[in-house]
N, C-alpha and C positions, 0 to 999 in steps of 0.2 A: 524572499520568503522568510518570515521570522522563525518558523519551525524547521527550517532547512537543515538537514544533516546530509553531508556529502561524503562519498567514498568511491573508490574505484573497484569495479568488478574485475574478475580474472581476465575478461576480454579487453581490459584497459579503459573501458568506458565508465562513466559515472552513473551511479544509481542514487537518487536523492529522495528525501522524504519531505512532504509539504502538506499544508492545510489547503483545502479547496477554497477557503475564504480569503486566502492571501492573494495579492495581485500576481498574475503570471509574469514571468520574466523571460528574456531572450535565452537565458541559460537553462531553462526548464527542459528543453528537448521535447520528447514525447511525454505527454501528460495523461496519466491513467488513474482514474478513480477506482479504489479497491474496496469501497464500502458497499454493503448489501442494500442499504436504504439511501435513496436520493437525499442530499443535504437540504435541510430546511432553508427556504428563502433564496435558494440558488437557482438561476435559470440555466438552461443548457448553453445559451449564448455567452452568458457571463462566466461560466465555468471554463471555457476554452479547453475542452477535453479532446483528446484524440480517441480515447476509448473509455468505456466503463466496464470493468471486469467484475461485476457483482458476484459471479459464481465462485470467485476465489476467496470471498469473505468467509469468516467463521460461520458455522451453523448458528441458527437462531438459539438453540439450546446453549451452546458454548458462549455466545455473546451475552445472553441473558444472565448466565451464571457469573460471568466475569464482571459485568457492570462497571468496567474500568476502575476496579479497585486495585490500587497499586500493590497491595499486599498479595494479591492473587496473580500478578503478572507472570511470575516464573512458571506457575502451574498452567496458566493460560497459554503461554508460549509453547510448552511441551504438548498440551492437548491440541493446539492449533497446528503445530508442525505435524502431528499424527494425522489430522484431517487433510493436510496438504498432500499426503500420500495417496488419497483417494483418486481414482483415475481422472475424473472431470477436473478436479482442482490441480492435479499434477500436470495435466495438459496446459492449463492456463499458466502455471508457473513456468513451464517450458516456453510458452509464448512470450512471457515477460522477459525471460533470459534472452530470447532471440531479439526482442526490441532493444535490450541493453547492449547487445553486440553491435548494433548499428548506430549508436549514439547515446546521448544522455537520456535517461529514463527517470521521470519524477513520478513517484507513487503518491497519490493524494488521498487524504481522509478528512472528514468533517470533525473528527474527534478533537476536543480541546487539547488533550495531552497526547499529541501524536507520538511521542517517544515511548508510550506504553500502549500502543495500538497494534492492530493486525498489520497495518502498513509498515510499522517498524520491524515486525517479525519478518515480513516479506523482503524489506530492504536488506536486512541482515542475511537472509537466506540467499538472495540474489548476489550478494557480495562474496559469499563463501565459495 
């Protein structure tokens, strides 16, 4: 994966970041799409997903405001982390932590700049 960022979570397992359009690898482990909207041109078969956790994605309001503007990423991160405290999203974050305890977890996004995406915020959160 070209956008791959790898690190170890407290459980000793790896949490990785990737783009859904990159070819899957044997090192991906559990592959979870964390975007709210299904990626353009991607079939479910081609995606090789284990799960699609669209409920953990930022609200439409936050996503629209952010518009992947690098200058807004720090504010986006703070606002998104606040959204992740909401019960439904917090439950999904807990689920993702459980997946990471059992092996490598790769969070996927369709975003071109994965390092300034909600997936990166989630990877950082799961590693902390």
